C-alpha positions in Angstrom: 82.3 121.8 -58.7 79.3 122.2 -56.5 77.5 124.7 -54.3 74.7 127.2 -54.8 74.7 129.0 -58.1 77.8 127.3 -59.5 76.5 125.3 -62.4 73.8 127.5 -63.8 75.5 128.3 -67.0 75.6 124.9 -68.6 72.1 123.9 -69.8 71.3 120.9 -71.8 68.7 122.4 -74.1 65.6 120.2 -74.5 67.1 117.4 -72.4 64.8 115.0 -70.7 65.0 114.8 -66.9 67.5 112.4 -65.4 66.3 108.8 -65.3 66.4 108.1 -61.6 65.9 104.4 -62.1 69.3 104.3 -63.9 71.2 105.7 -60.9 73.2 103.4 -58.6 71.8 103.7 -55.1 73.3 103.3 -51.7 71.1 102.5 -48.7 70.5 105.5 -46.5 71.9 103.5 -43.5 75.1 102.5 -45.2 78.4 102.6 -43.3 81.8 103.6 -44.7 83.9 100.8 -46.1 87.1 100.6 -44.0 90.2 102.2 -45.5 88.4 104.1 -48.3 88.4 107.6 -46.7 91.7 109.3 -45.7 92.3 108.5 -42.1 92.4 112.1 -41.0 88.9 112.7 -42.3 87.0 109.6 -41.2 85.6 111.0 -38.0 84.6 114.3 -39.7 82.8 112.4 -42.5 81.1 110.1 -40.0 79.9 113.1 -38.1 78.7 115.0 -41.2 76.9 112.0 -42.4 75.0 111.5 -39.1 73.1 114.8 -38.9 70.0 113.5 -40.6 68.9 110.0 -41.7 69.0 110.7 -45.5 72.6 111.9 -45.6 75.0 109.1 -44.9 78.8 109.0 -44.5 79.3 107.3 -47.9 77.3 110.1 -49.5 79.4 112.8 -47.8 82.6 111.0 -48.9 81.3 110.7 -52.5 80.6 114.4 -52.6 84.0 115.3 -51.3 85.6 113.0 -53.8 83.7 114.6 -56.7 84.1 118.2 -55.4 87.8 118.3 -54.5 89.4 114.8 -54.6 90.0 115.3 -50.9 92.2 118.4 -51.5 91.5 121.0 -48.7 93.2 123.7 -50.7 91.1 123.2 -53.8 89.6 126.1 -55.7 87.7 126.6 -58.9 87.5 129.2 -61.6 84.0 130.0 -60.5 85.2 130.8 -56.9 84.4 127.6 -55.0 86.8 127.0 -52.2 88.1 124.2 -50.0 87.5 120.5 -49.6 83.7 120.8 -50.0 83.9 123.6 -52.6 81.8 126.3 -50.9 81.0 129.5 -52.7 81.8 132.5 -50.5 78.2 133.5 -50.1 77.1 130.0 -49.2 80.0 129.7 -46.7 78.8 132.8 -44.9 75.5 131.0 -44.3 76.9 127.6 -43.3 80.4 128.1 -42.1 81.2 127.8 -38.4 84.2 127.5 -36.2 83.7 123.8 -35.6 87.1 123.0 -34.1 87.2 125.9 -31.7 90.3 127.6 -33.1 88.6 131.0 -33.4 88.2 130.9 -37.2 85.5 129.6 -39.5 87.8 128.6 -42.2 86.5 127.2 -45.5 89.9 125.7 -46.2 89.9 123.8 -42.9 88.2 120.4 -43.3 87.3 120.4 -39.6 85.1 123.4 -40.4 84.1 122.6 -43.9 83.0 119.0 -43.8 80.5 119.5 -40.9 79.1 122.5 -42.8 78.7 120.3 -45.8 76.6 117.9 -43.8 74.4 120.7 -42.3 73.8 122.1 -45.8 72.8 118.8 -47.2 70.4 118.2 -44.3 68.9 121.6 -44.8 68.4 120.9 -48.5 66.8 117.6 -47.5 64.3 119.5 -45.4 63.6 122.0 -48.1 63.0 119.3 -50.7 60.7 117.4 -48.3 58.6 120.5 -48.1 58.5 121.1 -51.8 57.7 117.4 -52.5 54.8 117.5 -50.0 53.5 120.7 -51.6 53.8 119.2 -55.1 56.3 121.8 -56.2 58.9 119.3 -57.3 59.1 115.6 -58.2 61.9 113.1 -57.9 64.1 111.2 -55.4 64.7 113.2 -52.2 68.4 112.7 -52.1 68.9 113.4 -55.8 67.0 116.6 -55.4 69.2 117.6 -52.5 72.3 116.8 -54.5 70.9 118.9 -57.3 70.4 121.8 -54.9 73.9 121.5 -53.6 75.3 121.6 -57.2 72.9 123.9 -59.1 71.1 125.7 -56.3 67.7 125.0 -54.9 66.1 128.1 -56.3 62.7 129.1 -55.0 59.5 130.9 -55.9 61.4 134.1 -56.7 64.2 132.5 -58.7 64.4 131.6 -62.4 67.0 128.9 -61.8 67.6 125.8 -59.7 65.5 122.9 -58.6 62.3 124.7 -57.8 61.8 126.4 -61.1 62.4 123.1 -63.0 60.1 121.1 -60.7 62.9 118.6 -60.0 66.4 117.9 -61.0 67.3 120.7 -63.5 68.2 119.7 -67.1 71.8 120.9 -66.7 74.2 118.4 -68.1 76.7 119.0 -65.4 74.2 118.7 -62.6 72.8 115.4 -64.0 76.4 114.0 -64.4 77.1 115.2 -60.8 74.3 113.2 -59.4 75.1 110.0 -61.3 78.8 110.3 -60.3 78.0 110.7 -56.6 75.6 107.8 -56.6 78.2 105.6 -58.1 81.0 106.8 -55.8 78.7 106.5 -52.7 78.2 102.8 -53.5 82.0 102.4 -53.7 82.5 104.1 -50.4 79.8 102.1 -48.6 80.2 98.9 -46.6 78.4 96.2 -48.5 75.0 95.3 -47.1 74.9 92.2 -44.9 74.0 89.0 -46.7 70.8 87.4 -45.5 71.5 83.8 -44.7 69.7 81.1 -46.7 67.1 78.9 -45.0 66.4 81.5 -42.4 63.1 80.2 -41.3 60.1 82.0 -43.0 62.3 85.1 -43.7 63.3 85.8 -40.1 66.8 86.9 -39.3 68.8 88.1 -36.3 68.3 91.9 -36.0 71.7 92.7 -34.7 75.0 91.1 -33.8 75.7 91.3 -30.1 75.3 89.8 -26.7 72.0 89.1 -25.1 71.7 91.2 -22.0 68.4 92.0 -20.3 65.8 89.4 -21.2 62.1 89.5 -21.7 60.1 89.4 -18.5 60.0 91.0 -15.0 62.7 93.5 -14.3 63.2 96.2 -11.6 59.6 95.9 -10.4 58.2 96.3 -14.0 57.9 94.1 -17.0 60.5 94.3 -19.7 58.7 93.8 -23.0 61.6 93.0 -25.2 65.1 91.4 -25.5 68.1 93.6 -25.2 71.1 92.9 -27.4 74.2 94.8 -26.4 76.7 96.0 -29.0 78.8 99.0 -30.0 77.2 102.2 -31.0 76.8 102.2 -34.8 76.3 98.4 -35.1 73.8 97.9 -37.9 70.2 97.0 -36.8 68.4 94.9 -39.4 64.8 94.3 -40.1 64.0 90.9 -38.5 61.6 90.1 -41.3 60.0 91.8 -44.3 57.4 94.4 -43.7 56.4 98.1 -43.7 57.8 100.8 -41.5 55.0 102.3 -39.4 57.1 104.5 -37.1 60.6 106.0 -37.3 61.6 108.7 -35.0 61.6 109.9 -31.4 59.7 107.9 -28.8 59.4 108.3 -25.1 61.8 106.0 -23.2 63.3 104.6 -26.4 65.0 107.7 -27.6 64.7 106.8 -31.2 62.8 103.8 -32.4 61.6 102.0 -35.6 58.4 99.9 -35.8 57.8 97.5 -38.6 54.4 95.9 -39.5 54.7 92.3 -40.7 52.0 90.0 -42.0 49.7 88.2 -39.5 49.4 91.0 -37.0 53.1 90.9 -36.1 55.0 94.1 -35.2 58.7 94.4 -34.4 60.2 97.3 -32.5 63.8 98.5 -32.4 64.7 101.0 -29.7 67.4 103.2 -28.2 68.8 103.7 -31.8 71.8 105.9 -32.5 70.0 106.9 -35.7 67.3 105.5 -37.9 67.9 104.8 -41.6 64.3 104.2 -42.8 61.2 106.3 -43.2 57.5 105.7 -42.4 55.8 103.9 -45.3 59.0 102.3 -46.5 59.0 98.6 -47.5 61.9 96.7 -46.0 63.3 93.2 -46.6 64.5 90.8 -44.0 68.1 91.7 -43.3 67.8 95.2 -44.6 69.4 97.8 -42.3 66.8 100.0 -40.5 68.9 101.7 -37.8 72.1 101.7 -35.8 72.6 100.5 -32.2 72.7 103.5 -29.8 72.3 104.6 -26.2 69.4 107.0 -26.5 66.4 107.3 -24.1 66.2 105.3 -20.9 69.3 103.2 -21.6 72.1 102.0 -19.4 74.5 101.4 -22.2 74.7 100.8 -26.0 72.2 98.2 -27.0 69.2 97.3 -29.1 65.9 96.9 -27.4 64.2 94.4 -29.7 60.5 93.8 -29.2 58.0 91.5 -30.9 54.3 92.0 -30.6 51.6 89.6 -31.9 48.1 91.2 -32.2 49.3 94.0 -29.9 50.7 91.7 -27.2 54.5 91.4 -26.5 56.0 88.0 -26.8 59.4 86.7 -25.8 61.6 87.5 -28.9 64.0 84.6 -28.2 61.1 82.1 -28.2 59.5 83.7 -31.2 62.6 83.3 -33.3 62.9 79.7 -32.2 59.3 79.1 -33.2 59.9 80.6 -36.6 62.9 78.3 -37.2 65.1 81.4 -37.5 68.7 81.6 -36.5 69.3 82.1 -32.7 68.5 85.6 -31.6 71.7 86.1 -29.6 74.2 83.6 -31.1 
């Protein structure tokens, strides 16, 4: 079972820290595989897994599977309650009346699953701060999972993630992380396959319909190619590179910028959410965001922009010049 303070009694004396390289991973932008989550919980899991980039729907689903096997009435001998196994004290912090029925009910998945997502995102923020300050080491998501299971601890605590400088050496916490990583991969939609012979590593960044093209538009100059598609459609890195921006941007709502060799930069805008962080190395075809409708947008689409030495070029022509697949089908 998880939640703050639940797993503090089982310590693996003298155990080495968990080998993070041995954990199965799931990309932080992964989508749920159809049919794997009970239908009545799909929307709740999607919402809970969309509150911060690091916590995904497959990760939320994996936690619920591990915590309660999708049983909203689940309990434990240690006092954990409901589908997300909140301890009473933790529920007082995170529980809200999400469905507007006048009661913040730990046994109501409509209240508990969103609270689970909020708690995990708060743990992510806490661990980011501790990582930056050099107080802990390890993978960010693993640290958050350890905090959910064993407690984050803190400067005035003798237990939890903080005091151990990373994932605690509790046998059950380490097993918890491994199990959730494995389950998350099972709940996730497989990553798209990058087609062979794709022209110097360039791929189409999103499936959809070409809408507003590069060039003059509404008395201004449109610096990219719009690709219309449903909200949540995966946005892929058009080529390998390094993420140099990922977050809010004026006009774009949310954007991702990737630096490629040869002074080439690609920009992906109006995103529903981003799934990569600044400094991250990405491969061609790796998901970096989801199509959205944020910022100055007239409908769900990807604004895809290619710059060469700081100057925008026509993305459709650029892809043709690289011998890549057609940008818009």
